[in-house]
C-alpha positions as CSV (number, residue, x, y, z in Angstrom):
1,M,0.0,0.0,0.0
2,Q,1.2,3.5,-0.8
3,L,2.1,5.6,2.2
4,K,0.0,8.5,0.9
5,Q,-3.0,6.3,1.0
6,L,-2.2,5.4,4.6
7,E,-2.2,9.1,5.5
8,L,-6.0,9.1,4.8
9,Q,-6.4,6.1,7.0
10,V,-4.4,7.7,9.8
11,S,-6.7,10.8,9.5
12,Q,-9.8,8.6,9.7
13,I,-8.4,7.0,12.9
14,M,-7.9,10.4,14.4
15,K,-11.5,11.4,13.7
16,E,-13.3,8.1,14.4
17,M,-11.7,6.5,17.4
18,V,-12.9,7.8,20.8
19,S,-9.9,7.6,23.2
20,D,-6.4,8.7,22.6
21,N,-5.2,5.3,23.6
22,E,-7.4,3.6,21.0
23,K,-6.0,6.0,18.4
24,L,-2.4,5.2,19.2
25,D,-3.1,1.5,19.2
26,A,-5.0,1.7,15.9
27,I,-2.1,3.7,14.3
28,C,0.4,1.1,15.4
29,E,-1.7,-1.7,14.1
30,L,-2.4,0.0,10.8
31,L,1.3,0.8,10.1
32,Q,2.5,-2.6,11.1
33,S,-0.1,-4.5,9.0
34,K,0.1,-2.3,5.9
35,V,3.8,-1.6,5.5
36,P,5.6,-5.0,5.0
37,Y,8.9,-3.7,6.3
38,Y,7.4,-2.1,9.5
39,N,7.9,-5.1,11.7
40,W,7.6,-3.3,15.1
41,V,5.8,0.0,15.6
42,G,5.6,1.8,18.9
43,F,5.3,5.2,20.6
44,Y,7.6,6.4,23.3
45,F,6.8,9.5,25.3
46,V,8.8,11.6,27.8
47,N,8.2,10.1,31.2
48,G,7.1,13.1,33.2
49,D,10.0,15.3,34.2
50,R,12.5,12.5,34.1
51,K,15.1,12.4,31.4
52,E,13.7,9.2,30.0
53,L,11.3,7.8,27.5
54,K,8.4,5.5,28.4
55,L,7.0,3.0,25.9
56,T,3.2,3.3,25.7
57,N,1.5,1.7,22.7
58,F,3.2,-0.7,20.3
59,V,2.6,-3.6,18.0
60,G,5.1,-6.4,17.5
61,K,7.3,-8.5,19.6
62,P,7.4,-7.4,23.3
63,T,10.5,-5.6,24.4
64,E,12.3,-5.2,27.7
65,H,13.1,-1.6,26.7
66,T,10.1,0.1,28.2
67,L,12.1,2.9,29.7
68,I,15.0,4.4,27.7
69,P,17.3,7.1,29.2
70,F,17.8,10.2,27.1
71,G,20.9,9.8,25.0
72,K,20.8,5.9,25.0
73,G,20.1,4.1,21.8
74,I,18.4,5.5,18.8
75,C,15.3,6.6,20.7
76,G,17.3,8.3,23.4
77,Q,19.5,10.1,20.9
78,V,16.4,11.5,19.2
79,A,15.1,12.7,22.6
80,V,18.3,14.8,22.8
81,S,18.8,15.9,19.1
82,N,15.1,16.6,18.3
83,K,15.9,15.2,14.8
84,N,14.8,12.3,12.7
85,F,17.2,9.3,12.9
86,V,17.2,6.7,10.2
87,V,19.5,3.7,10.7
88,Q,19.6,1.6,7.6
89,D,21.9,-1.0,9.3
90,V,21.9,-1.2,13.1
91,T,25.2,-3.1,13.1
92,E,26.8,0.2,12.1
93,Q,25.7,2.1,15.2
94,D,27.7,2.1,18.4
95,N,25.0,3.6,20.5
96,Y,22.2,1.0,19.6
97,I,20.0,-0.9,22.0
98,S,19.3,-4.3,20.5
99,C,15.6,-5.3,20.6
100,G,16.3,-8.7,19.0
101,F,18.6,-10.4,16.5
102,D,16.0,-10.0,13.7
103,V,16.0,-6.2,13.8
104,K,18.2,-4.9,10.9
105,S,17.2,-1.3,10.7
106,E,15.3,1.4,12.6
107,V,13.7,4.8,12.1
108,V,12.7,7.2,14.9
109,I,10.8,10.4,14.3
110,P,10.2,12.9,17.1
111,I,6.7,14.2,18.1
112,F,6.5,17.9,18.9
113,K,3.8,19.7,20.8
114,N,4.0,23.5,21.2
115,G,7.6,23.3,19.9
116,K,8.6,20.8,22.6
117,N,9.8,17.2,21.9
118,I,7.3,15.1,23.8
119,G,7.9,11.7,22.3
120,Q,8.5,9.7,19.2
121,I,7.4,7.0,16.9
122,D,9.8,4.1,16.6
123,I,9.8,1.6,13.7
124,D,12.0,-1.5,13.6
125,S,12.5,-3.5,10.4
126,H,13.8,-7.0,9.8
127,H,15.2,-5.8,6.5
128,T,18.4,-3.8,5.9
129,A,18.0,-0.4,4.3
130,P,14.2,-0.4,3.7
131,F,13.5,3.2,4.7
132,S,13.3,6.1,2.2
133,E,12.7,9.8,2.4
134,E,9.0,9.0,1.7
135,D,8.9,7.0,5.0
136,E,10.3,9.9,6.9
137,R,7.7,12.4,5.4
138,F,4.9,9.9,6.1
139,L,6.0,9.3,9.7
140,E,6.4,13.1,10.2
141,F,2.7,13.3,9.1
142,V,1.8,10.6,11.6
143,C,3.7,12.5,14.4
144,T,1.9,15.7,13.5
145,Q,-1.4,14.0,13.8
146,V,-0.5,12.4,17.1
147,S,0.7,15.7,18.5
148,Q,-2.9,16.9,18.3
149,L,-4.0,14.4,21.0
150,D,-4.3,15.3,24.6
151,L,-1.3,13.4,25.8
152,A,-1.2,14.8,29.3
153,H,-2.0,11.4,30.7
154,L,1.0,9.9,28.9
155,I,3.6,12.5,29.6
């Protein structure tokens, strides 16, 4: 499925689902089921006033990495840099937290609300180098949609 078509489905989820939690779950499920190389999809949000990220909603293999300190791994680096981070081959990263031997690449896109980085979407793939600029633009769209939620209960 084309990523542009998925934008419409993400917009529908944002309009139709009642709770924010349902919306985040539905987005995770949609992306993981419709994009063949999105093998794990999850949202991490800043954990209160702590310098760490907390895993909230995800689809895929369970992970022990439910709390990630700022600066650690790809997600932690995005929390500090406030920039997209695309890793086409995780073996080339020194500061990488392994979520399993089957993860070959990862993309993390920050979520901003009122100019502040409040979290991120994290995508793991079992394929090397699957992510394109189109993926980045699509995931930025998803993050913009998610930023419109009332996430106070998560952060």
